[in-house]
Backbone as a printed PyTorch tensor [residue, N CA C, xyz], in Angstrom:
tensor([[[136.3950,  89.0970, 112.7080],
         [137.0220,  87.8720, 113.1020],
         [137.0280,  86.8110, 111.8810]],

        [[138.2860,  86.3180, 111.5040],
         [138.2510,  85.4420, 110.3010],
         [137.5210,  84.2910, 110.4750]],

        [[136.9950,  83.6210, 109.3810],
         [136.1460,  82.4420, 109.4440],
         [136.9710,  81.1840, 109.6720]],

        [[136.3670,  80.1370, 109.9870],
         [137.0450,  78.8740, 110.0680],
         [137.8570,  78.5230, 108.7750]],

        [[137.1080,  78.8670, 107.6710],
         [137.7430,  78.5150, 106.3620],
         [139.1290,  79.3290, 106.2040]],

        [[139.0540,  80.5620, 106.6150],
         [140.4000,  81.3520, 106.5140],
         [141.4160,  80.8280, 107.4460]],

        [[141.0180,  80.2610, 108.5930],
         [141.9240,  79.7270, 109.3900],
         [142.6050,  78.4860, 108.8210]],

        [[141.6860,  77.6250, 108.2320],
         [142.2130,  76.3620, 107.6500],
         [143.2030,  76.7400, 106.4550]],

        [[142.8140,  77.8180, 105.6310],
         [143.6630,  78.1130, 104.5230],
         [144.9460,  78.6910, 105.0520]],

        [[144.8090,  79.4140, 106.2620],
         [146.1450,  79.8380, 106.8250],
         [147.0770,  78.8190, 107.1910]],

        [[146.5570,  77.6660, 107.7450],
         [147.4440,  76.4900, 108.0930],
         [148.0620,  75.9680, 106.7490]],

        [[147.1610,  75.8010, 105.7240],
         [147.6040,  75.2280, 104.5320],
         [148.7030,  76.1160, 103.8510]],

        [[148.3680,  77.4910, 103.8200],
         [149.3450,  78.3690, 103.1710],
         [150.6890,  78.3780, 103.9900]],

        [[150.5570,  78.3980, 105.2920],
         [151.7940,  78.3160, 106.0410],
         [152.5880,  77.1210, 105.7710]],

        [[151.9390,  75.9530, 105.7280],
         [152.6760,  74.7460, 105.4820],
         [153.3510,  74.6410, 104.0950]],

        [[152.7910,  75.3140, 103.0430],
         [153.3050,  75.2840, 101.7660],
         [154.0480,  76.5290, 101.3220]],

        [[154.0570,  77.5390, 102.2660],
         [154.6980,  78.8330, 101.8230],
         [156.2520,  78.6670, 101.8830]],

        [[156.9980,  79.4780, 101.0990],
         [158.4080,  79.4400, 101.0510],
         [158.7970,  79.9140, 102.4160]],

        [[160.0920,  79.3960, 102.8790],
         [160.5490,  79.6130, 104.1460],
         [160.5640,  81.2690, 104.4130]],

        [[160.1470,  81.5350, 105.6050],
         [160.1240,  82.9580, 105.9990],
         [158.7700,  83.6300, 105.7260]],

        [[157.8780,  83.0260, 104.9770],
         [156.5320,  83.5280, 104.7480],
         [155.6510,  83.2190, 105.9590]],

        [[154.7050,  83.9840, 106.1010],
         [153.6630,  83.6590, 107.1510],
         [152.3420,  83.9580, 106.4840]],

        [[151.3170,  83.2350, 107.0950],
         [149.9190,  83.4510, 106.5840],
         [149.3450,  84.7950, 106.8780]],

        [[149.7540,  85.3780, 107.9380],
         [149.1540,  86.6560, 108.4180],
         [149.8610,  87.7890, 107.6620]],

        [[151.0870,  87.5710, 107.2380],
         [151.7900,  88.8040, 106.6680],
         [152.3910,  89.6460, 107.7540]],

        [[152.1210,  89.3800, 108.9290],
         [152.5690,  90.2650, 110.0280],
         [153.9610,  89.7580, 110.6240]],

        [[154.2420,  88.6290, 110.5050],
         [155.5080,  88.0400, 111.0050],
         [156.1840,  87.1140, 110.0320]],

        [[157.3090,  86.6170, 110.5130],
         [157.9090,  85.6610, 109.6300],
         [157.9580,  84.3150, 110.4560]],

        [[157.0050,  83.4080, 110.0070],
         [156.9580,  82.1090, 110.6520],
         [157.1980,  81.0950, 109.5970]],

        [[158.0700,  80.2380, 109.9120],
         [158.3820,  79.0960, 109.0390],
         [158.8510,  77.9790, 109.9310]],

        [[158.8090,  76.7940, 109.3290],
         [159.2770,  75.5630, 110.1600],
         [160.6720,  75.8340, 110.5680]],

        [[161.6300,  76.3890, 109.7750],
         [162.9290,  76.5390, 110.2210],
         [163.1230,  77.5510, 111.2730]],

        [[162.2070,  78.5430, 111.1980],
         [162.2480,  79.6190, 112.2560],
         [161.6320,  78.9760, 113.6450]],

        [[160.6110,  78.1130, 113.4050],
         [160.1750,  77.5520, 114.6990],
         [161.1970,  76.6120, 115.3140]],

        [[161.9160,  75.8910, 114.3860],
         [162.9960,  75.0640, 115.0570],
         [164.1070,  75.8130, 115.7030]],

        [[164.4040,  76.9270, 115.0660],
         [165.5490,  77.7220, 115.7090],
         [165.0870,  78.3850, 116.9590]],

        [[163.8010,  78.7760, 116.9520],
         [163.3130,  79.4080, 118.2240],
         [163.2550,  78.3410, 119.3400]],

        [[162.8340,  77.1510, 119.0490],
         [162.6850,  76.1070, 119.9630],
         [164.1440,  75.7720, 120.5370]],

        [[165.1260,  75.7700, 119.5510],
         [166.4450,  75.4330, 119.8580],
         [167.1100,  76.4030, 120.9330]],

        [[166.6050,  77.6430, 121.0520],
         [167.1060,  78.5960, 122.0040],
         [166.6900,  78.1100, 123.4440]],

        [[165.6460,  77.2870, 123.5640],
         [165.1970,  76.8770, 124.8320],
         [166.0020,  75.7920, 125.3980]],

        [[166.7350,  75.0960, 124.4950],
         [167.6570,  73.9360, 124.9770],
         [168.7140,  74.3220, 125.9630]],

        [[169.4970,  75.3740, 125.7240],
         [170.5130,  75.5450, 126.6690],
         [170.1840,  75.7030, 128.1020]],

        [[169.1990,  76.5100, 128.4370],
         [168.7730,  76.5370, 129.9480],
         [168.5070,  75.1860, 130.5380]],

        [[167.7280,  74.3630, 129.7620],
         [167.2840,  73.0530, 130.1420],
         [168.5930,  72.1220, 130.3570]],

        [[169.4170,  72.1810, 129.2870],
         [170.6580,  71.3130, 129.3550],
         [171.5890,  71.8480, 130.5590]],

        [[171.7050,  73.0950, 130.7020],
         [172.4950,  73.6210, 131.8380],
         [171.9800,  73.2070, 133.1920]],

        [[170.6670,  73.3000, 133.3000],
         [169.9960,  72.8300, 134.6420],
         [170.4710,  71.3900, 134.9310]],

        [[170.2440,  70.4020, 133.9120],
         [170.6710,  69.0900, 134.1970],
         [172.1870,  68.8410, 134.3640]],

        [[172.9470,  69.5710, 133.6260],
         [174.3510,  69.5380, 133.7880],
         [174.7480,  69.9250, 135.2980]],

        [[174.2160,  71.1160, 135.7120],
         [174.4620,  71.5520, 137.0990],
         [173.9680,  70.5140, 138.1420]],

        [[172.8210,  69.9540, 137.7770],
         [172.2450,  68.9150, 138.7450],
         [173.2380,  67.7350, 138.7960]],

        [[173.6890,  67.2760, 137.6730],
         [174.5830,  66.0710, 137.6140],
         [175.9180,  66.4920, 138.2660]],

        [[176.4850,  67.6800, 138.0380],
         [177.7130,  68.0780, 138.6330],
         [177.6090,  68.1350, 140.1570]],

        [[176.5200,  68.6930, 140.5920],
         [176.3360,  68.7110, 142.0980],
         [176.1960,  67.2430, 142.7130]],

        [[175.7970,  66.2980, 141.9270],
         [175.8160,  64.8540, 142.3340],
         [177.2080,  64.2200, 142.1120]],

        [[178.0840,  64.9060, 141.4120],
         [179.4110,  64.3240, 141.1640],
         [179.4390,  63.4630, 139.9980]],

        [[178.3860,  63.4010, 139.1590],
         [178.3340,  62.5100, 137.9070],
         [177.9980,  63.4050, 136.6400]],

        [[178.9700,  64.0830, 136.2000],
         [178.5180,  64.7710, 134.9220],
         [177.9570,  63.9870, 133.8150]],

        [[176.8680,  64.5660, 133.1670],
         [176.3100,  63.8480, 132.1470],
         [175.4920,  62.6500, 132.3900]],

        [[175.2040,  62.4670, 133.6690],
         [174.5160,  61.1980, 134.0360],
         [173.0870,  61.2380, 133.5140]],

        [[172.4310,  62.3200, 133.5600],
         [170.9910,  62.4480, 133.0810],
         [170.8330,  62.0680, 131.5580]],

        [[171.6690,  62.6360, 130.7100],
         [171.4380,  62.2300, 129.2120],
         [171.8860,  60.8330, 129.0430]],

        [[172.9140,  60.3220, 129.7940],
         [173.3560,  58.9120, 129.6560],
         [172.3300,  58.0480, 130.0840]],

        [[171.6470,  58.3990, 131.2260],
         [170.6970,  57.5390, 131.7460],
         [169.4080,  57.4110, 130.8770]],

        [[169.0210,  58.5730, 130.3980],
         [167.8560,  58.5690, 129.4880],
         [168.1760,  57.7150, 128.1650]],

        [[169.4110,  57.9200, 127.6380],
         [169.8000,  57.2290, 126.4630],
         [169.7990,  55.6700, 126.7770]],

        [[170.3150,  55.2500, 127.8820],
         [170.4130,  53.8140, 128.2670],
         [168.9590,  53.2910, 128.4460]],

        [[168.1100,  54.0770, 128.9950],
         [166.6370,  53.6060, 129.0850],
         [165.9860,  53.6420, 127.8010]],

        [[166.1980,  54.5330, 126.9370],
         [165.4930,  54.8000, 125.7260],
         [165.8730,  53.6860, 124.7130]],

        [[167.2850,  53.5150, 124.4890],
         [167.7840,  52.7550, 123.4310],
         [168.4330,  51.3990, 123.8080]],

        [[168.7920,  51.2030, 125.0440],
         [169.4990,  49.9810, 125.4400],
         [168.6940,  49.1730, 126.5140]],

        [[167.6130,  49.6490, 126.8820],
         [166.8520,  48.8140, 127.8090],
         [167.2910,  48.7180, 129.2790]],

        [[168.1420,  49.7560, 129.6840],
         [168.5490,  49.6570, 131.0530],
         [167.4700,  49.6980, 132.1310]],

        [[167.6930,  48.7920, 133.1100],
         [166.5720,  48.8080, 134.1110],
         [167.2190,  48.9790, 135.4780]],

        [[168.4670,  48.8880, 135.6120],
         [169.1950,  49.0990, 136.7820],
         [170.1680,  50.2230, 136.6890]],

        [[169.7610,  51.4190, 137.3560],
         [170.5780,  52.6230, 137.1980],
         [172.0910,  52.4450, 137.8420]],

        [[172.2390,  51.4530, 138.6400],
         [173.6140,  51.2350, 139.1110],
         [174.4760,  50.4850, 138.1040]],

        [[173.9460,  50.0750, 137.0190],
         [174.7350,  49.5210, 135.9560],
         [175.1140,  50.5450, 134.8350]],

        [[174.6950,  51.8150, 135.0510],
         [174.8970,  52.8070, 134.0710],
         [176.3360,  53.0990, 133.8310]],

        [[176.7670,  53.0660, 132.6340],
         [178.0750,  53.5070, 132.2200],
         [177.9880,  54.7050, 131.3830]],

        [[178.4930,  55.9190, 131.8210],
         [178.3860,  57.1390, 131.0440],
         [179.4110,  57.1080, 130.0060]],

        [[178.9180,  57.2970, 128.7880],
         [179.7800,  57.2650, 127.5800],
         [179.4300,  58.4310, 126.6890]],

        [[180.4170,  59.0690, 125.9310],
         [180.0530,  60.0500, 124.9450],
         [179.0290,  59.6460, 124.0430]],

        [[179.1780,  58.3510, 123.5290],
         [178.2420,  57.9750, 122.5290],
         [176.7740,  57.9980, 123.1020]],

        [[176.4830,  57.5890, 124.2810],
         [175.2410,  57.6360, 124.9450],
         [174.6820,  59.0450, 125.0310]],

        [[175.6160,  59.9280, 125.5130],
         [175.1350,  61.3440, 125.6910],
         [174.8740,  61.8980, 124.4510]],

        [[175.6600,  61.6020, 123.3060],
         [175.3470,  62.1730, 121.9420],
         [174.0710,  61.6220, 121.4290]],

        [[173.8530,  60.2640, 121.6550],
         [172.5900,  59.7030, 121.1240],
         [171.4050,  60.4110, 121.7050]],

        [[171.3770,  60.5790, 123.0230],
         [170.2600,  61.1910, 123.6240],
         [170.1540,  62.6910, 123.2010]],

        [[171.2050,  63.3110, 123.0290],
         [171.2230,  64.6940, 122.6230],
         [170.5430,  64.8690, 121.2720]],

        [[170.8210,  63.8180, 120.3760],
         [170.2200,  63.8500, 119.0550],
         [168.7400,  63.6520, 119.1450]],

        [[168.3010,  62.8380, 120.0480],
         [166.8620,  62.6240, 120.2220],
         [166.2010,  64.0240, 120.7890]],

        [[166.8030,  64.5490, 121.6740],
         [166.4620,  65.7750, 122.2680],
         [166.3310,  66.9190, 121.3250]],

        [[167.4070,  67.0090, 120.4020],
         [167.3760,  67.9760, 119.4230],
         [166.1280,  67.7650, 118.4540]],

        [[165.9510,  66.5890, 118.0110],
         [164.8890,  66.2210, 117.1420],
         [163.5300,  66.5150, 117.7160]],

        [[163.3200,  66.2920, 119.0320],
         [162.0950,  66.5390, 119.7230],
         [161.8100,  68.0240, 119.7910]],

        [[162.9240,  68.8150, 120.1090],
         [162.7990,  70.3220, 120.1280],
         [162.4610,  70.7450, 118.7700]],

        [[162.9870,  70.2000, 117.6300],
         [162.7160,  70.7030, 116.3580],
         [161.3190,  70.4970, 115.9900]],

        [[160.8250,  69.1950, 116.1860],
         [159.4300,  69.0100, 115.8550],
         [158.4570,  69.9200, 116.6450]],

        [[158.6910,  70.0000, 118.0310],
         [157.8650,  70.8120, 118.7940],
         [157.7930,  72.2430, 118.3470]],

        [[159.1010,  72.7160, 118.0100],
         [159.1990,  74.1320, 117.4950],
         [158.4230,  74.3250, 116.3250]],

        [[158.4280,  73.3940, 115.3910],
         [157.7920,  73.5340, 114.0950],
         [156.2810,  73.5420, 114.3340]],

        [[155.7670,  72.6620, 115.0950],
         [154.3040,  72.6280, 115.4520],
         [153.9160,  73.9480, 116.1380]],

        [[154.6840,  74.4270, 117.1960],
         [154.4220,  75.6300, 117.9040],
         [154.4420,  76.8830, 117.0170]],

        [[155.4260,  76.9310, 116.1120],
         [155.5160,  78.0270, 115.1280],
         [154.2860,  78.1400, 114.2480]],

        [[153.7670,  76.8940, 113.7890],
         [152.6040,  76.9270, 113.0530],
         [151.3340,  77.3930, 113.6600]],

        [[151.2840,  76.9380, 114.9640],
         [150.0800,  77.3680, 115.7890],
         [150.1200,  78.9000, 116.0610]],

        [[151.3640,  79.4090, 116.2970],
         [151.4510,  80.8360, 116.5070],
         [151.2570,  81.7370, 115.2880]],

        [[151.6590,  81.1500, 114.1720],
         [151.4190,  81.9000, 112.8980],
         [149.8890,  81.9500, 112.7000]],

        [[149.1870,  80.8370, 112.9640],
         [147.8060,  80.8760, 112.7890],
         [147.1150,  81.7560, 113.8270]],

        [[147.6820,  81.8270, 115.1340],
         [147.0880,  82.5990, 116.1010],
         [147.2290,  84.0480, 115.9160]],

        [[148.1330,  84.3910, 115.1380],
         [148.3120,  85.9320, 114.7310],
         [147.0910,  86.3370, 113.8600]],

        [[146.4720,  85.3590, 113.1920],
         [145.3730,  85.6100, 112.3800],
         [144.0140,  85.2130, 112.9860]],

        [[144.0830,  84.2010, 113.7930],
         [142.8540,  83.7110, 114.5390],
         [143.2390,  83.5260, 115.8730]],

        [[143.1330,  84.5440, 116.7420],
         [143.5660,  84.5270, 118.2430],
         [142.9800,  83.3900, 119.0000]],

        [[141.7850,  82.8930, 118.6860],
         [141.3170,  81.7220, 119.4930],
         [142.1820,  80.5310, 119.4460]],

        [[143.0860,  80.4660, 118.4240],
         [144.0190,  79.3160, 118.2900],
         [145.0500,  79.3740, 119.4060]],

        [[145.1620,  80.5420, 120.0140],
         [146.2270,  80.6030, 121.1850],
         [145.9500,  79.6870, 122.2740]],

        [[144.7110,  79.4010, 122.5320],
         [144.3020,  78.4080, 123.4300],
         [144.9240,  77.0570, 123.0550]],

        [[144.9070,  76.6290, 121.8020],
         [145.4670,  75.4210, 121.3730],
         [146.9740,  75.3880, 121.6010]],

        [[147.6250,  76.4980, 121.4530],
         [149.0480,  76.7140, 121.6640],
         [149.3990,  76.4490, 123.1450]],

        [[148.5460,  77.0170, 124.0810],
         [148.8090,  76.7990, 125.5240],
         [148.5680,  75.3480, 125.8830]],

        [[147.5300,  74.8800, 125.2580],
         [147.1870,  73.2970, 125.5180],
         [148.2960,  72.4270, 124.8950]],

        [[148.9000,  72.7930, 123.9570],
         [150.0810,  72.0150, 123.3240],
         [151.2190,  71.9740, 124.4610]],

        [[151.4890,  73.0680, 125.1370],
         [152.5640,  73.0500, 126.0720],
         [152.1760,  72.1450, 127.2490]],

        [[150.8950,  72.4030, 127.7170],
         [150.4260,  71.5390, 128.9050],
         [150.3950,  70.0900, 128.5970]],

        [[149.8120,  69.7470, 127.5250],
         [149.6490,  68.3880, 127.0900],
         [151.0640,  67.7500, 126.9350]],

        [[152.0290,  68.4560, 126.4130],
         [153.2900,  67.8470, 126.1120],
         [153.9920,  67.4410, 127.5580]],

        [[153.7750,  68.3400, 128.5690],
         [154.3250,  68.0800, 129.8390],
         [153.6470,  66.8270, 130.3890]],

        [[152.3530,  66.8320, 130.3150],
         [151.6050,  65.6140, 130.8370],
         [152.0110,  64.3470, 130.1180]],

        [[152.1050,  64.4600, 128.8040],
         [152.5060,  63.2780, 127.9420],
         [153.9420,  62.7740, 128.3580]],

        [[154.7870,  63.6630, 128.5160],
         [156.1620,  63.2980, 128.8850],
         [156.1960,  62.4980, 130.1730]],

        [[155.5460,  63.0930, 131.2120],
         [155.5260,  62.3690, 132.5380],
         [154.8740,  60.9960, 132.3750]],

        [[153.6720,  61.0170, 131.7420],
         [152.9210,  59.6720, 131.5800],
         [153.6880,  58.6600, 130.8030]],

        [[154.4920,  59.1650, 129.7470],
         [155.3830,  58.2650, 129.0320],
         [156.4270,  57.6700, 129.9490]],

        [[157.1440,  58.4650, 130.7560],
         [158.1880,  57.9780, 131.6360],
         [157.5410,  57.0150, 132.6690]],

        [[156.3450,  57.3610, 133.2580],
         [155.6710,  56.5780, 134.2650],
         [155.3410,  55.1810, 133.6380]],

        [[154.9020,  55.1950, 132.3250],
         [154.4030,  53.8780, 131.7720],
         [155.5790,  53.0720, 131.4080]],

        [[156.6200,  53.6580, 130.7320],
         [157.6620,  52.8720, 130.0790],
         [158.8790,  52.6100, 131.0530]],

        [[159.2590,  53.5880, 131.8960],
         [160.4310,  53.5000, 132.6520],
         [160.1470,  54.1370, 134.0330]],

        [[159.2760,  53.6050, 134.7830],
         [158.9560,  54.2820, 136.0510],
         [160.1340,  54.2830, 137.0360]],

        [[161.0790,  53.3370, 136.7850],
         [162.2020,  53.3200, 137.7950],
         [163.1110,  54.6090, 137.5860]],

        [[162.9600,  55.3190, 136.3380],
         [163.6480,  56.5340, 136.2380],
         [163.4030,  57.5980, 137.3080]],

        [[162.0990,  57.5250, 137.7520],
         [161.7240,  58.4650, 138.9120],
         [162.5170,  58.1710, 140.1310]],

        [[163.0050,  56.9670, 140.3840],
         [163.8640,  56.7200, 141.5010],
         [165.2860,  57.2120, 141.3240]],

        [[165.7380,  57.3150, 140.0640],
         [167.1020,  57.7660, 139.7030],
         [167.1420,  59.2560, 139.5070]],

        [[166.1150,  59.7650, 138.8000],
         [166.0640,  61.1810, 138.5270],
         [164.7500,  61.7100, 139.3140]],

        [[164.8930,  62.4710, 140.3080],
         [163.7210,  63.0450, 140.9570],
         [162.8040,  63.7180, 140.0190]],

        [[161.4940,  63.4580, 140.1510],
         [160.4770,  63.9620, 139.2310],
         [160.6680,  65.5750, 139.1990]],

        [[160.9300,  66.0950, 140.2950],
         [160.9280,  67.5610, 140.3570],
         [162.1330,  68.1770, 139.4360]],

        [[163.1920,  67.3260, 139.3190],
         [164.2680,  67.8940, 138.5290],
         [163.8240,  67.8520, 136.9890]],

        [[163.0420,  66.8470, 136.6500],
         [162.6270,  66.7300, 135.2410],
         [161.6360,  67.8530, 135.0660]],

        [[160.6490,  67.9860, 135.8930],
         [159.7250,  69.0660, 135.8270],
         [160.4320,  70.5620, 135.7570]],

        [[161.3590,  70.6610, 136.5500],
         [162.0560,  71.9590, 136.5700],
         [162.7600,  72.2450, 135.3050]],

        [[163.4000,  71.2580, 134.7520],
         [164.0720,  71.3950, 133.4760],
         [163.1310,  71.7260, 132.2110]],

        [[161.9940,  70.9500, 132.3690],
         [161.0040,  71.1070, 131.2990],
         [160.3870,  72.4530, 131.4570]],

        [[160.0450,  72.9090, 132.5970],
         [159.3800,  74.2460, 132.7980],
         [160.3370,  75.2840, 132.3930]],

        [[161.6250,  75.2550, 132.7150],
         [162.6200,  76.2250, 132.3760],
         [162.6370,  76.3140, 130.8270]],

        [[162.7280,  75.1610, 130.1390],
         [162.7950,  75.1980, 128.6450],
         [161.4730,  75.7360, 128.1180]],

        [[160.3380,  75.4320, 128.6740],
         [158.9430,  76.0100, 128.2650],
         [158.9290,  77.5160, 128.5140]],

        [[159.3890,  78.0880, 129.5400],
         [159.3660,  79.5410, 129.7030],
         [160.2470,  80.2020, 128.9120]],

        [[161.3750,  79.6450, 128.5700],
         [162.3810,  80.3220, 127.5620],
         [161.8090,  80.2650, 126.2120]],

        [[161.1220,  79.1230, 125.7990],
         [160.5460,  78.9420, 124.4580],
         [159.3870,  79.8280, 124.3990]],

        [[158.4510,  80.1120, 125.3920],
         [157.4090,  80.9410, 125.2890],
         [157.9390,  82.3540, 125.1750]],

        [[158.8110,  82.7540, 125.9150],
         [159.3760,  84.0930, 125.8120],
         [159.9510,  84.4760, 124.4180]],

        [[160.6290,  83.5360, 123.7900],
         [161.1400,  83.6220, 122.4980],
         [159.9950,  83.6150, 121.4070]],

        [[159.0960,  82.7320, 121.4970],
         [157.9550,  82.6620, 120.5490],
         [157.0800,  83.9450, 120.6340]],

        [[156.7360,  84.3760, 121.8560],
         [155.8190,  85.5450, 121.9520],
         [156.5370,  86.8320, 121.5540]],

        [[157.8850,  86.8460, 121.6560],
         [158.5100,  88.0630, 121.1870],
         [158.3490,  88.2290, 119.6980]],

        [[158.2750,  87.1080, 118.9070],
         [158.0730,  87.0920, 117.5290],
         [156.6170,  87.1770, 117.0730]],

        [[155.7450,  87.0220, 118.1040],
         [154.3360,  86.9940, 117.6740],
         [153.5380,  87.8420, 118.7420]],

        [[153.8100,  89.1630, 118.4970],
         [153.2600,  90.0860, 119.5190],
         [151.7360,  90.2640, 119.2580]],

        [[151.2270,  90.0860, 118.0850],
         [149.8690,  90.2140, 117.7290],
         [148.9520,  89.2470, 118.5870]],

        [[149.4470,  87.9530, 118.5490],
         [148.7490,  86.9210, 119.3280],
         [148.7110,  87.1450, 120.7910]],

        [[149.9170,  87.7210, 121.2590],
         [150.0630,  87.9190, 122.7210],
         [149.2060,  89.0830, 123.1980]],

        [[149.2000,  90.1130, 122.3790],
         [148.1920,  91.3370, 122.5970],
         [146.8600,  90.8580, 122.6370]],

        [[146.4230,  90.1230, 121.6140],
         [145.0400,  89.7310, 121.5310],
         [144.6270,  88.8490, 122.8150]],

        [[145.6830,  88.0200, 123.2290],
         [145.3950,  87.1060, 124.3830],
         [145.1820,  87.9670, 125.7090]],

        [[146.0040,  89.0590, 125.7440],
         [145.9200,  89.8420, 127.0180],
         [144.7160,  90.7260, 127.0050]],

        [[144.2530,  91.2190, 125.8330],
         [143.0520,  92.0090, 125.6370],
         [141.7910,  91.3030, 125.5300]],

        [[141.8790,  90.0150, 125.5390],
         [140.5540,  89.1690, 125.4230],
         [139.6480,  89.5010, 126.5530]],

        [[138.2770,  89.5350, 126.2680],
         [137.3280,  89.7880, 127.4160],
         [137.3710,  88.6120, 128.3310]],

        [[137.1290,  88.8030, 129.5110],
         [137.1510,  87.7660, 130.5440],
         [135.8070,  87.3610, 130.8980]]])
């Protein structure tokens, strides 16, 4: 079992290594790869919300609503005007959030390939992110839950998380095998 020092040097070497390098030498983990893996989880989530909005007869309502709440201080969902600018603004924020999350997740998985106990931190990252998102919405824009049912947001986030986990674990089989073989 590697020491704590080797785990810390793994993080440091991963962060400073050239793109495509990994600290374990077993996989190819890099910030760019983490971002591209996280990017693959966006389409199912976006498709979920598009289908939900189409069923309600208001295509692109969800990203426009989230943009208006985030950037323009909208408090009355009835006053929402769906514009391409608003949809693209929120999409940019969404892309940035997935890129940052993917970068952090790729770093944790690269470390978990070498130090399997870190996999717990990876699972906690996913769980904490979900709780953080709902707490942030509840604190800053509780009225969104009246416009967007909480279960639709949860379903979209869980769909994205499942796809992201499948993509990440396909590239980090060592960590996954260690996790499954861990003594109970």
